[in-house]
LOMI-131422 format. One record per atom (N, C-alpha, C, O): x negated, y negated, z negated; residue in three letters. Coordinates in steps of 0.001 Angstrom, whole numbers, plus 500000, padded with zeros to 6 digits. Layout:
! residues N
XYZala...
! end
This chain:
! residues 75
250242269668800952met250475270927801618met251670271628800973met251743271732799748met252598272103801788thr253768272818801304thr253567274308801503thr253229274762802596thr253776275048800454leu253654276496800518leu255050277092800674leu255913276888799821leu255269277815801745leu256554278458801962leu256621279751801172leu255683280548801176leu257728279946800504ile257902281172799732ile258205282335800664ile257746283454800433ile258961282082801694lys259275283091802697lys258691282615804014lys259115281587804543lys257739283337804544glu257070282922805776glu258000282853806977glu257786282036807873glu259044283707807013gln259908283715808173gln260880282529808197gln261518282289809222gln261006281790807104glu261885280625807081glu261224279472807827glu259999279351807835glu262025278641808442arg261502277535809236arg260843276471808376arg259853275861808779arg261380276255807220ser260824275219806356ser261193275507804907ser262086276302804616ser260494274851804028gln260794274991802605gln262201274475802310gln262909275050801483gln262607273407802972leu263945272860802754leu265024273858803152leu266034273987802460leu264821274563804258glu265780275570804693glu265850276714803689glu266937277196803369glu264704277145803195trp264688278219802206trp265379277767800930trp266146278526800337trp265112276528800500asn265749275999799294asn267265275953799450asn267998276279798516asn267741275542800643arg269168275468800893arg269807276853800786arg270859277017800167arg269162277840801392lys269689279206801338lys269693279741799909lys270644280405799496lys268648279459799164ala268577279915797770ala269672279252796937ala270334279919796141ala269868277942797114arg270911277219796378arg272289277778796712arg273112277980795819arg272544278030798001asp273834278576798412asp274077279949797805asp275192280260797387asp273034280769797758ala273160282109797185ala273456282036795686ala274288282790795181ala272787281143794982val273018280985793541val274436280474793295val275123280966792400val274878279496794078asn276235278969793912asn277290280041794175asn278294280102793464asn277083280878795175met278020281957795466met278075282946794305met279154283400793924met276922283278793748leu276876284204792614leu277603283618791408leu278352284323790731leu277387282351791140ile278056281705790011ile279568281723790207ile280310282011789267ile280034281416791424arg281473281444791690arg282053282839791472arg283154282980790941arg281319283862791879arg281818285236791711arg281824285660790251arg282729286372789814arg280824285230789497leu280735285625788096leu281707284851787219leu282253285403786264leu281926283598787527thr282753282773786663thr284204282726787087thr285090282702786233thr284467282713788355gly285827282571788848gly286161281114789065gly285847280257788240gly286788280852790165val287198279500790524val288572279596791159val288823280495791962val289456278690790813gly290769278665791426gly291692277700790722gly291268276930789860gly292951277745791093thr293955276883790472thr294398277487789141thr294034278613788802thr295181276729788402ser295686277238787116ser296462278538787292ser296397279421786437ser297194278658788392gly297972279865788654gly297136281063789075gly297634282188789106gly295865280831789399glu294987281912789849glu294035282400788766glu293084283125789057glu294278282016787542arg293412282482786446arg293483284009786341arg294523284603786626arg292384284640785936pro292375286108785823pro293465286608784871pro293656286033783799pro294179287671785250pro295263288178784402pro294774288906783151pro295478288929782142pro293594289493783199asn293054290229782051asn291627289779781753asn290687290551781940asn291451288533781287pro290094288034781048pro289441288699779842pro290123289202778949pro288125288695779829thr287376289211778689thr286934288045777822thr286854286912778299thr286650288308776563asp286275287245775626asp285069286463776149asp284037287038776495asp285224285149776198gly284148284282776648gly284055284103778150gly283173283395778636gly284956284737778896gln284913284633780355gln285131283184780776gln285999282491780245gln284332282744781733leu284403281379782247leu285232281334783518leu285143282228784359leu286037280292783653phe286841280084784856phe286906278592785116phe287273277816784233phe286547278186786341tyr286666276766786695tyr288047276544787294tyr288378277082788351tyr288848275740786598asp290220275468787012asp290240274237787922asp289994273118787472asp290535274459789202arg290560273357790167arg291751272430789953arg291689271256790319arg292829272935789369thr293986272085789080thr293614271066788008thr293892269875788148thr292987271541786943leu292596270668785831leu291248269982786064leu290905269012785387leu290490270503787033lys289158269992787364lys288196270057786172lys287497269098785846lys288195271253785530arg287279271472784406arg287099272965784134arg287966273774784462arg285965273318783533pro285732274724783188pro286516275114781936pro286734274303781036pro286931276375781906leu287675276918780769leu287025278222780327leu286385278906781126leu287190278562779057trp286685279816778516trp287836280549777846trp288691279936777207trp287846281868778001trp288888282684777387trp288496282997775954trp287390283468775689trp289415282729775031asn289207283029773617asn290152284171773261asn291361283975773138asn289592285353773100ser290437286523772856ser291081286496771474ser292144287085771283ser290458285826770507glu291050285752769175glu292353284961769193glu293316285312768511glu292370283891769980glu293570283069770083glu294450283482771257glu295616283094771327glu293891284273772187gly294642284709773353gly294988283574774295gly296072283548774878gly294049282619774445gln294301281486775324gln293018280949775943gln291910281207775472gln293215280188777024trp292099279520777680trp291831278216776951trp292756277471776627trp290556277947776696leu290154276719776010leu289166275951776869leu288391276539777622leu289204274624776746asp288207273817777461asp286991273599776557asp286924274162775464asp286053272804776997ala284800272610776269ala285011271930774916ala284165272050774031ala286118271225774747met286423270547773488met287186271466772526met287463271091771387met287519272671772996gly288262273613772172gly289764273434772251gly290516274050771496gly290200272573773185asp291632272339773371asp292230273413774285asp291573273898775206asp293468273768774019thr294186274741774852thr294411274159776244thr294771272993776402thr294190275003777244ala294375274526778609ala295386275393779326ala295684275154780496ala
! end
């Protein structure tokens, strides 16, 4: 038996799809996504940005004043 979280939804799969889409949209808004040229001009320390040009996530390091990848390399 499948329990629907929202009764007005047609199916659990439809509700799951909508929830996943909403979470993905929120993550994109919070982290930022774009090309290398579209990086935020005034990032805050630790801000995440997914660089579509490099195809990897980057974090802003305010101490060094540069974007770093997960390995700590300058991007």
